[in-house]
Phi, psi and omega in degrees: 000161188261160171275126186236137173239142179242127175255119183253123181246161175089214193276175179295331178294322175294323180298319177299318177302317180297320180294323177292318178299317180300316180297317181296318179294318179298318179296338180263011172100358178283150179261123179272133177232141180282323183279114182300331181291346179263356187270146171272331178230131176243126177254126179251115177268105194266166175231148174213033184299316176227173185301319180299320179293321178298314181294323177298319180296315180297314180297323179295317180298316179297317179298315181292335178301333177297333181287345179291352173278352183245240183281328187295131180250340184207140172242127181244134180250131177225186178089196190296319181290326176295323179293320187276325188231038189303312183292318180298317181298312183295324184275332189250351180241099182297341179293336189268132182256337179201153175242133172239113180291172185299126180083003182277165185283105181292330180295322176296320179296318179298310182299313182296316181296319181289340175273000177087015182258111175290133186203164169245123179257119180248350187294144180294149181241117181274093182236156180280173179272007177299150184223152167260106185294130175253352174279167172306152189300339185265354182230138176212150173271144179237105181273123187255353180200162176237154175076184183202141178251005189282328176053048171299143192290344181263356196250138180263354188301314180301324180286339180265312188266347178087187183289164182291127179228110178286143171281144175304140185300322181295327177293319179296314181296320179299316178295318180298323177297318179298318180295316180297318180293338177273003175106002179290130179254334183238121174253128177254112185278124186225159171184174173297330178208095183294329185288347178268004185302131172095343185299319182286327183274318191244356179081005178202162179292128185240010182300315178302317179296318178299316180297320177300318180291322177295327180292345177282347183273167182279074180233158178259313181234138169236123188243142189246125179237166174055054178261119179283131187307317185290347182250007176277106185268165174300323179298318179294316179299317180296324179295315178300317182293324186279325187267118182295330183284340178278121179300140175283070187210135177216133176267114191231081184289111182266335175072327175198173182241344187262134190301320182296317180290319178303318179294317177297328179286347184080018177278159187245012176249153171254168178302317180296320180293322177297315179299315179300318181294314180299317179296321179294316178301315183288332178287315183279333181227085189304329181259021179298137174255123184250121175256140177218170175228152180227151175247126178257147174076028175299149183313129177075005177300121182274165176299323179294320179293322177294317178300321179295324177294320177299316179300321181295320178299316178294326181287313188276334177052063176297142183291320180226139182208135172237145179235142181230136173290135181306131178252119183280101185262127181303150178068019171249151178303323182295329181295337182265358181286148176287172175062047172292133185274151176298149181302320182295328177292315179300314183290319179300319179292322176300314181296322178297315178301315183290330175292320176298316182294329177301317178294320177298316181297320179295320178295320177297318181295322179300322180291341182276346182304130180090349180277146178253126185233153171296145191220125176262113181283128180250347178168183180230128180267111184291336182287309182267355178060046179220152170286155169232147182182197186224156171257181178303338187280001189224122178278149181299141171078337186244345188243193186293146170257151176242123177259128188228140174261158177148215185308149182262159169079015179278135186274152173304139183097352178286133174269133181219188173242143178226136173263123182284129183242335185197177177208157175211127187054236180263359183263153179249158177231148182198183178240134175293139177262118179258144181290000000 
């Protein structure tokens, strides 16, 4: 059997797919290696959600192609870009030896590529949900559904990943139990739309029930991402408020604030409805941390509409916010819309949004001074002589880090208390509280 390395690009949902692939290959006798230079076969799990992600995937494949002069004998491409552009990749990228579409048999792709046969593998692969965790041992993502039914006009995901398919609740709970027994303390619940969980399987939204069942497990934090505003119900809000293990944190991508643009995007919320939801969350859960994302420069977005979005950001003061310049993706309804904006306008507006959010974030950080928060230690920085980690307010990889001074010798994954004393840019500083 061959030595195989997997490079995972894109979102956390893609990372879970990579972890499942790694486990399946290992169970079939392949040896997994972290160092690509030691691998005979390299599998690239790609992303193509926006143009930047597509370019990152292409650049990675070209870079890894240099390793074929050494030990590497084959490069296999899978994931979203392989699904969307399989023939083009195989025909136009000489570095690539095989394509495995989403859910296809990677072992067939490996065997064929190593035999010198360029191919596209589309056959289904019957693999278990076991995973080789690539995240720190105390944190794991839990994917509860595949695909998406929302059909936002700018998005290619439904055409790549298919319709929304919920995982059976018993399968999710079984996986969560395995993760908890393996030492995972923080579960990050993900899907293209977590709030739609269960509608296809059970005829109704089942996310609150799923969360209640997860709270019965030996976990410390359960974190909720990718919640569509129009599907955040009172029942879900009450569940978050009632369950101590569920972080008072919600990822709520609104994408825009102005009704005309929201309608063009195919979104189902209005500005008034978004405002009502945010106010309700903050009323029922006073320390709730709300993360959102925005798209700047959507086709026909006027200066007045952009200014109104800026005013809204200052008014609502979202705790965490990311902004992305609109990416014109082929075969989407938005790509065919008139009045496409220049790239420099889209990027300039994105930068303006992030500058506004920087001021909001600093004001939020100032309010945290003197507060004591639960703290997950992720490591120790020998240069600055401080621990680094996160509070309930911060999701892995995308949010704020907290640097803390105090007791020595604490291992990554240790839960502690930290008193916030200062901040710089988006990071916080504090002192560990010892009993």
